[in-house]
C-alpha positions, -999 to 999 in steps of 0.1 A, spaced: 102 421 -11 74 430 -24 67 442 -61 35 454 -74 22 423 -88 22 404 -53 -5 428 -42 -40 412 -43 -70 433 -49 -102 417 -39 -135 430 -45 -159 443 -19 -197 434 -15 -219 451 10 -230 413 23 -192 415 37 -199 448 61 -228 426 71 -209 401 81 -183 419 101 -213 437 117 -225 401 127 -190 391 144 -186 426 160 -217 425 178 -207 390 187 -176 401 205 -193 427 222 -197 410 258 -157 401 253 -146 437 246 -151 469 257 -154 487 224 -160 525 219 -183 532 185 -148 537 167 -136 503 176 -169 489 170 -161 501 131 -125 486 135 -140 451 147 -168 454 115 -134 463 91 -114 435 102 -146 411 101 -148 423 64 -111 416 52 -114 381 71 -141 373 53 -133 382 17 -100 364 23 -117 334 31 -134 343 2 -108 347 -20 -89 309 -8 -123 293 -15 -124 306 -47 -85 303 -58 -88 265 -40 -61 273 -16 -67 249 8 -73 264 42 -88 251 77 -108 274 107 -92 271 140 -108 285 173 -82 317 187 -78 332 220 -112 313 236 -108 330 271 -111 367 254 -132 361 226 -147 327 221 -166 337 191 -133 343 172 -116 318 144 -87 319 126 -74 303 91 -51 280 90 -28 276 57 -5 244 56 -5 242 93 2 272 100 -25 295 120 -33 325 102 -40 357 119 -50 387 94 -40 423 99 -65 449 89 -61 488 84 -95 509 76 -83 533 51 -112 558 50 -93 596 35 -108 601 4 -78 610 -10 -59 579 2 -85 557 -10 -84 577 -47 -43 570 -48 -47 534 -39 -72 523 -67 -53 545 -92 -19 532 -82 -17 506 -58 16 503 -61 18 533 -37 10 512 -8 49 499 -12 61 532 1 41 532 36 46 514 67 21 496 91 27 501 130 27 467 146 27 460 182 45 432 196 26 425 226 -2 403 217 25 381 200 49 377 232 25 352 252 16 314 257 0 295 224 18 315 199 45 299 177 72 312 159 57 297 123 24 315 130 19 340 100 8 378 102 -9 387 73 -9 420 66 -43 440 46 -61 474 40 -97 477 34 -103 509 12 -140 524 28 -159 551 37 -180 555 71 -212 579 77 -201 589 115 -217 625 117 -252 629 113 -251 653 81 -229 622 68 -257 598 80 -284 617 64 -262 621 31 -260 580 28 -300 576 39 -308 603 9 -286 581 -17 -301 551 -6 -271 540 12 -273 510 40 -269 515 75 -270 503 105 -275 517 142 -266 510 172 -265 523 208 -239 509 234 -254 500 263 -239 510 300 -218 485 319 -249 477 342 -267 465 314 -240 451 291 -219 436 319 -239 434 351 -219 423 383 -245 399 396 -254 372 370 -288 373 369 -318 376 346 -331 414 336 -366 403 341 -395 419 326 -384 440 297 -406 473 291 -398 498 260 -411 526 243 -402 549 215 -413 587 214 -413 588 176 -441 594 155 -437 566 133 -434 530 142 -398 517 152 -380 485 152 -356 478 178 -332 446 179 -318 442 211 -290 420 212 -274 404 245 -264 371 262 -288 346 283 -279 324 314 -251 307 298 -237 335 282 -251 324 247 -261 348 224 -296 362 226 -312 387 205 -350 396 197 -364 420 173 -393 444 184 -419 469 167 -424 494 190 -455 516 181 -453 554 183 -460 562 221 -466 527 231 -449 507 255 -440 468 246 -432 445 271 -412 415 267 -406 385 286 -376 374 275 -343 350 291 -322 383 290 -290 383 312 -272 409 296 -279 434 271 -251 447 250 -266 469 221 -297 483 210 -303 484 172 -326 508 151 -342 499 119 -347 530 108 -335 570 120 -353 576 153 -375 607 150 -373 607 192 -354 594 220 -366 558 233 -361 541 263 -356 505 283 -368 496 313 -355 464 332 -377 449 360 -340 437 377 -327 472 375 -359 494 385 -349 525 367 -350 529 327 -326 540 303 -332 570 281 -319 570 245 -317 609 232 -327 611 196 -291 614 183 -273 586 204 -275 559 177 -244 555 160 -238 544 124 -215 515 125 -221 504 83 -184 505 63 -189 514 32 -159 493 14 -151 500 -21 -119 475 -23 -91 453 2 -62 450 -4 -38 415 9 -5 429 9 19 405 26 28 385 54 57 379 81 58 351 103 53 357 145 89 347 148 102 374 126 81 400 141 96 387 176 130 394 162 123 427 146 104 445 177 130 424 207 135 459 219 106 481 213 68 479 220 63 485 183 75 489 148 71 507 122 71 481 95 76 488 58 52 474 36 80 465 9 95 445 34 66 419 30 67 382 22 49 379 -11 12 358 -1 13 343 -40 43 326 -34 26 315 0 -5 300 -15 17 278 -41 33 264 -14 1 259 6 -13 239 -25 21 214 -31 21 208 10 -17 201 6 -8 181 -22 18 161 -7 -7 155 27 -28 132 0 -3 112 -13 
């Protein structure tokens, strides 16, 4: 059982969102994400980076191991004392709930997390692996009005347009050939193109588009997963591939902000995968009371003791 003093409150810094966005973009070729899904992946990256930073600051020994290489080769998990640790995060973006939790973090112990058992019943998962439950308190600026408010307040943003399957996951893995881009905005627009090369490696290019002027690139893109506008476009923009042989036009309002405006991260507690299997044996999902989790401070003490024993 958890007590309020077991909850670990970690500070948020904007570089965590930058790291979360970088991870989310790397995962695009392996996940069919919506914009909401992309924001959730950004949030997951924020929490994982904050968790690793906390472990380093507290001198808690950990290792980084590759995870699920066939579905997401860019993903890596923390290993604590030889136990793989999967961080499960939930974004709380309701202003009232955020205020309540920041004022009284102990109120989290009265809530539950909905957990699906399906990801943990296949090969490659061990009963002693750990599931760590965490919460990110943060806002999003999804609507155009919210985006304008964030810009007026000099807050950061990250405007993305997800490319359709013909571009992001083509049926035949051939070079996209010469790319031609054009912006109808009245001012110069910087666009970052993200995708993959022949070996499915990450490939990105930053290009400046003068107003209403075509710019041609000869780059070894085999797919393009997303475009990122460095500023809010005032008109539509387009991209043409000599292989696809048709222009793809992005309306002015079809750029979505995936920046997550974090405030605080709360590390709640953990279960082993074996314990989760026992609880979900007769159901595909489980409403798991946060108060029933094991405390993380005790786990971290044992990890330090285990590491000390290994060095003897």
